[in-house]
N, C-alpha and C positions, 0 to 999 in steps of 0.2 A: 385363476380366472378373475378378471377385473370387472368392475361395475361402475357406470357413470352416475355421478350424483351432482346435485346443484348446491352451490354455496350462496347463502343469503347473508349479506353484510351491509348493514345500514339500508340505504335506498337501492343498493345493487342486489339483485336476486337472480342473475342469469350467468353466474360464474361456474364453469364446468370443472369437475374434478373426477378422478378415478380412484377407487379403493379396491382392495382385495383382502381375502381372509388371511389373518395372521399379520396384517400390516401394523407396525408400531405407530403409536400416536405421534411420536416425534417426526416420523416421515411425512405424515399427513400435514403437520404444522409447517414443515418446510415447503410442501406444495402450496399451501395457502400463502406463505410468505412470498413465494415467487409471483403469485397473482396479485396480492393486495399490498405488499410491502409492510405488512404488520409483523413485527418481530415475534418469534415463538414465545418469548417470555411474557409478551403482553396479550397473547391470544387466549380467549375463552370460547371453546367450541362445544356446542350443545346439539344433541340429537337423541331424544328419548327412545327412538326405535332401535338404535344401535348400541348405546351405552348409557349408563346412569350418571347424571350430573355432568360436570365439565370434564372433557377429555384430558388425561394426564399424559406426560411424556412417556411414562413407562407402561401405559395401557396398550393392550393388543386387541385389534378388532377380531373377535371370535365368532361373529355371526356369519352364517353361510351366505355368501353374496348372491347365490341364486335365488334365495328367498326375499331378497331386498327388491322392492319395486323400482322400476326405472325412474330416474329424476327425483330420487328421494332428497329432501332438503335438509341441510345442516345449517346451523346458525353460528355466525362468528361475531364476537363482541371484542372490540379492541381498536386502537388508533394507530395509524400508520406513522412511519418515520420515528426518529429518536426525539426525545424531549430536549428542547433547547432552553437552558437556563438564562433567564433575562434579569437585568437589574431592576431595582424597585422603580426607577424612572420609566423603564420600557414596559413594565407590566401594566395591564389594564386596571383602572381604578373604578370601584363601584360607588354609586351615589351615596350609599349608606356610610362610606368611609370618608366622604368629603365634608369639609366645613361649609358653613353658609357662604363665606366669602368666595371659596373655590367654586361652588355651584353657580353663584351669580356671575363670576368671571367667565365660566364656561358657557353660560347662556348668552352673555354679551358677545363672545367670540363667534358663537354659532349664528348670531344675527348679523355679524359683520360690523358690530359697534366697537369703536376704539375707546380705550380708557381715557384718552385725551379729549377734552372738550374745549370749545372756544371761551366759555365763561369761567370765572374764577371758582376754584374748588377749595373749600375750607375743610380741613380734616383734623379734628381734635380726637386723638386715638381713644382716649378713655370715654369720651362723651358720644361720639358719632359712629354709626355703622359705616361699613365700606361704602365709598361713593356710589350712589345709585342703588345699592342693595338695601331694601327695606326702608329706605328713607321716605318713600311715598307709602306710608303704612295705612293711610286712609283714616287715621284717627283725628279727632278735633280737640281733644283735651288730654290732660295728664292721665296716663294709664300704666298698668303693670306690665313691664317688659318680661320679667320673670319673677320668681319668688323673692329675689334679693334686690331688684332694681325697679324703680318707678320713675317715670319721666314724661316730659312733653313729647308730642309726635316728632319724629325725626325731621320731617319737612319743615315744621314750625321752627325747630332749633336752627336749621340751616338758614332759613329766611331771616331770623333775628341776627345771626352772625354776619350774613351778607349785608344787611342794612348798616351794621356798625362799620364794616370794612369800606363801604361806599362813601360814608360820611367822613371817615378818617383819611389821612394822607396829607398832613401838613408838612412844612419844611422840617428837615432834620436839624436838630440842635447839635453842633459839633462839641459843645462843652459837656453835654450829658449823653451824647450818642443815642438820643431818643427823638421821637416825633413831637413837635410842639403842638399844643392844643389849638388848632385853628378852627375847630367847631365845638359845639356843645356836646358832641357825642362822647360818652364815657361808659365805663362798666355800669350796667343797669342794676345789677344785683338781683336779677330775677332768677328764681329757682328753676333750673332746667331738668335736674335729675337728682334722685336720692338713691344712694347705694348702701346696702347693709340692712340688717334686721333691726327694726326700731324696738322690738321687745327683747333684744339680746342683752345679757347682763354685762358683757364686756364693752368698754369704751374704746374709741379710736384715739390713741394718744398722739400719733404722729403719722404724717403722710409725705410722700415724695414721688417724683416723676423720673423715670428712666429716660435715656436718650431716644429710645424707640417709642416713647409716648405712653408706656405702661404705667399706670398709677399703682403705687405700693402703699398699703396701709398697715400699721402696726397696732395691735390691740393689747389691752392690759391683761388678757388671758394667754398671751404668748403666740397668738395666731398672726401670721404674715400673709396678707391677701393681695392678689394680683388682679387688676381690673383692666379690661380692654373691650372696646366696642360695646359698651353698655352691659357687660356681664363679668362675673368673676371667673377667671380662667385657671386660677390655682390658689390653693390654700396650704401654706407651709407652717411649720412650727419653729419658733425661736427656742434656743436652748435655755430653758428657764420658764418662769411663769408670767412674765410681763415684758412688753416692749415699750420702752419709754421714748425712744428716738430712732428715726430712720434717716440716714444720710446717703447721698449718691457720690461715688468717687468720680473725680474729673477724668474725662477720657484723654489719654495722652498716647498718641501713636497707635494706629490700628483701631479696630472696632472695640467697643466696650465689652469687657468680659472675655476677650479673645485670649486663647492660650491659658485658660484657668485663672486669669486675672480677675480679682474681685470687682464687681460692678456696684454693689451697695452694701451697707452694713446696718444691722439692727443691734440695739443695745438695751439692756435692762436685766434686772434680777441677778446682778453680779457677773454678767458675761456679755461679750460682744461677738456677734456672729457675722461672718462674711459670706456673701452670696454671689452667684453668677447671674447673668441677665435672664437665664431661663428659670431661675428660682432654685438652683441647686446649692445646698449648703456645702462650703468647701473648707471652712476653718473657723475656729473659735479662739478668741483672745480673752483670757480670764482676768477678772478684776482682783484686787487685793482682798483677802478674806475679811468679811465684816463690812465691806463697802459695796456700793454699786455706782453706776454712772450718774453724774450730775449734769454733764454737758459734753457734747461731742462735735467735732468738725473735721472736715477733710480738705486737703489742698494739694498743690503741686509746686515743686521747686524746680526751676529751670537752670540747667547747667550746660555750658558749651561742650564739655567732655562727655557727659552721660545723658544729655537730653533732659526730659522732664522726669522727675521722681515724685511719686504720689505718697502722701503721708496721711495718717489718721491720728488725731490728738484727742485726748479725753481727760476730764477732771472728775473727781469722785466725791461722794458724800457717804457718811457713816450710816449703816443700817443695823449694826449690832446693837441689840437691846441689853441694857444692864438690868440686873435684878435689884429692885429697890429694897428688898427685904434680905439681901445677901448678908449684910452686917447688922441686922436688927438686934440680935440677941447679944448681950455683953458677955465677954469671956468670964468663966468661973474660976479659972486657975491660971498659973503661969504658962503651962503648955498650950492651953487654948488661946492665950493672949499672943504667944509667939506665932501660932498658926494663923491667927487673924491678921497680924502684922504682915506676914508673908503673903497672904491672899490679897490684902489691900495693896501692897507694893506691886504684885503681879497685875492686878486690875488697873492700877495707875499706869503701869508700863504699857499695857495693851491700849489704853485710851490715848496715851502719848503717841504711840505708833500709828494709830488710826488718824489722829490729828495731823501727823506729818504727811500721811498719804493724801489727805484732803488739801494740803498746801501745795502739792505737786501736780504737774501735768505730765501725763505719760504720752509719748509719741512713738508710733509704730511707722517706720519707713519701709515701704514696699520695695523688695529687692527682686526685680524680674530675672536677673541672671541666676539666682539661686532657686527660683521657683520652677519646678518641672515635675512631670509625672504625677500631677494632681496635688503636689505639695506647694503650699504658699509660704514664702519666706519673708520675714520682717526683721528689721533691725530696730531694737528698742532703745529709747532714750528718755531720761527723766529731766524735765524742765522745772526748776524751782523759782517761781516768780518772786517769792519773798524769803529773806533769811529767817532761820528759825531761832537764832540766838539773840534776838532783839529783846530789849527790856519790856517794851509794850507788847500787847497781844498781837500775834501774827495772824492775819485773816486767812480763811480757806478760799481757794479758788472755786468760783461757782459757775463761771461761763467761759467758754472758749469760742473763737471764731477765726476764720481765715480771711485776711484782707490782702488781696493781690500777692499771695504767696507768703506773706508774713503771718505769724501766729499771734493772735491777740488774746490775752488772758485777763479776765476781769474778776474782781472781788469787791468787797465793801470798802476797800481802801482806794481803789482806782483801777486804771487800765495800764497794762504793760505790753509792749510790742517786742516780739522776738523775730529776728531774721536768721536765715540759715547761712552758715559759713561755707567755705569751699569743701570742707570735709563733712558736710551735711549735718552739722551740729547747730543747735539754736543758741543764740546769745542775745542778751537784752539790747534793744535798740533805743527804746524810749519808754518813759513812764509818766503817767498822769495821775494826779491825786484829786479826789472829790469827796470821799467818805460818804458813800450812799450804797444801798443794796441794789444789785443789778437783777432785773427780772428777765431780760433778754437783750440781745444785740444782733444787728444785721449789717453787713457791709453794703454801702451804696455805691453809686458811680464815683469814679475818680478815687480819691483817698479819703472818702468820708465814711463815717461809721454812725449808725443810728443806735443809741443806747437807751433802753428803758430803765429808769431808776425809780426807787421809792424809799421813803424813810431814811432820813439822814442819821448817820451813826454818831452817838455822843461819847463813845468810848475812845480811849487812847489806842490807836492802831499803828502798827509798824508799817512805814512806807519807805521806799528807797530815797536816799538823800538827794538824788538828782531828779526826783519827780517834779513835773510841772503842775502847779495847782490850777485846776479849772474852776471857773466861776460857775456856781450853781444857784441861780436865782430862785428856783422852786425845788421843793423836796420830792416832787413827783412829776413825771412827764417823759417824753421821748426827746433826748438831746441829740442834735445833729452836730457831731464833733469832726472838725477838720484835723485829721491825724498828722498831716504834714505841717500845718501851721500851729498846732497845739492850742487851738481855740475852739470854743463852743459858738457855732454860728446861729443856732436857733433852738427853740424848745417847742415841741408840739404838745399843747395842753388842751386836748379835746375830750379827754375821758375823765369820768368821775372816780375811776378806780385805776389801779396799776395796769400797765399794758403788758400783756403776756405774749403777744406775737406781732412781729413786724415783717411785712412782705413788700419789697419793691416790685413795681409792675413794669412790663416792657415799654409802656408809653411814657414813662417818667413819673407817673403818679406813685403814691405810696398808700398801702393799707396797714392800719393798726387795729388790733383787737384788744378790747378791754377785759378786765376780770369779771368775776361773778356779779359784783355790785354795780358794774357798768353794763355789761352784756351787750355791747354794740361793736360794730365794725365801722371804722371811719375811713373815708377816702380823702386823701390830701392832694390838692391840685399841683400839677407839675410846674406850672409857671411860678407859683409861690415858692416852691422848693428851689427852683433854679435861681431866683433872685437872692435868696438868703445864702446860697452856697457860693455866689460870686465873690471873689476876694476884692475888697475895696478898702478905703480908708476908714469906713465906719466899723468900729469894733463893738458896737452895741449889740447885745444879744437880743434877738427878736423872739418874742413869745407869740406863737401862732395858735389861734383857737378856732379859726374858721375852716371847717371841714364838712364834708357831706356824710351824713349817717346812712349806711346801707339799710334797705328794708329787710334784707335777709343777710346772713343767717342768724344773727344774735350772738350769744355766747359760744365761742369756739375754742378748741384746743390747739389747732394748727391751721395754717393757710398755705396753699401752694399754687403756683401758676401752671395752667395746662396750655402749652403753646400749640400753635398750628403746625402740623407735620409738614406742610408745604412751605414753611418759612414766612408766612404772611404775618402782619402785625396784629391780627385778631387773636384773642386768647380767651380762656375761661378761667375761673377760679374754683378750686376744690377746697372745701372747708370741713375739718373734722369737728363734728358737732355731736357730742355724747357718743352714741353707739352707731351713728351713720355718717356718711360722707355726702355733703351737699355740694352740687356743682352749680355755680352761678355764671350767668352770661350777661 
């Protein structure tokens, strides 16, 4: 005998079913499946009057159906149809999982507001929030964005950048590929943002900017920090305890960092680490034991057969410390004397090997054809700027730079230029002699090189016989060297101490930063630099001292340009000052 019952499922409570004594639970589930399309495996059926808990497939309805009241209700819990697996793009996203930029874009789209506007949009990735998002923050003065960042209100930063852009726009100088100064507008040097903890013990030694606008900072405790949109987005660790330098690989074909290709490199504490654009460590290049990096540069070599080939070059300095008391005690007998002679010879051999390493430049040529499955392949080459068998003392290479694909090596004897042959080997192209210590050097437009020198050397130093001797009217300053004409065009003499950093600006101007006893950043006019670099019959070296001293930031370790992501001429400057990064506009 059967009995009608009512099935309650969600908002539906009038579905009719029939049951009978001895009916298996699976048969009841099939009846429910025919009515609701809820698969039996996903059904949870509850009725305390007929059975305990959820009805199982193997359960049998043992209650006498005559005693069951008519229209007894049973409850169904379950969803109809089969689950359809969706991709991550098709699945719904919750607000808690979205970034601030995605939330702002979603609100703009819901209001029917387009991302494109009629007015100019300046977008400096490290400094500014996404256009429109939080730029109208309602603040009137510098405030704390988060625990690591303090800065001016976003709308004030945008207004200051727009004012600079509206006043700029002079004619383009074809000789320098930059805009001439047709107005008095220039980098103001006003502090817009400070990144980092001022009470942190680690100093920011080097900074760099990726192609996507992300600011990279390397600290002397080994941390590598990534900054975007006024906040730190990642904190990685360099292999070792210190980061001395950060360099960005030139992009050659495809997007930067694509296919496991390294995007930037950090160096320090005896190792060089290679990173992707996302901040993933992919490889390490060891230094010679007992040394660490002194200077590093990257460049690319163009070939019709193979296209562009990226290389990394580095020179090294000795870090191995000798024990001054190692040979303090005199030998007491012949056996001790022989052991001491052997130890002294071994120590001298180690020192000679280390000196030979400092005289060399090691070049790693990236090989894309051999790099796959997460493996980064390099072909190594040693470049020896100076011969080691000279009678005079052979200097150690202290600085390297890339000048239009050529490798420039500098030491206290002079400069040497190496270009790549067809088989990707470097050979000496030209040599210059000046006998001064190099503090830093930076390529300028054309074939010009800015070299900061200090303290003339009085020792006899080995130099190539074909070296061209450069005139050095002062023992300290920034020399503008015409590498193709083998002449010094000008000397920038505006600092009271050696110059530790040189940074060309997109508008043709030049920034130079002095040492601790100077502690200033000087801005050099582009018109003056253009005049002195023009080739004419006047061979006189011009000594320039008229520059503008920036109000901020004072003594810095490094300077870098923060470009506009939309390709406009407006830019900002990031300065590594002790344990923070100051951004100036």
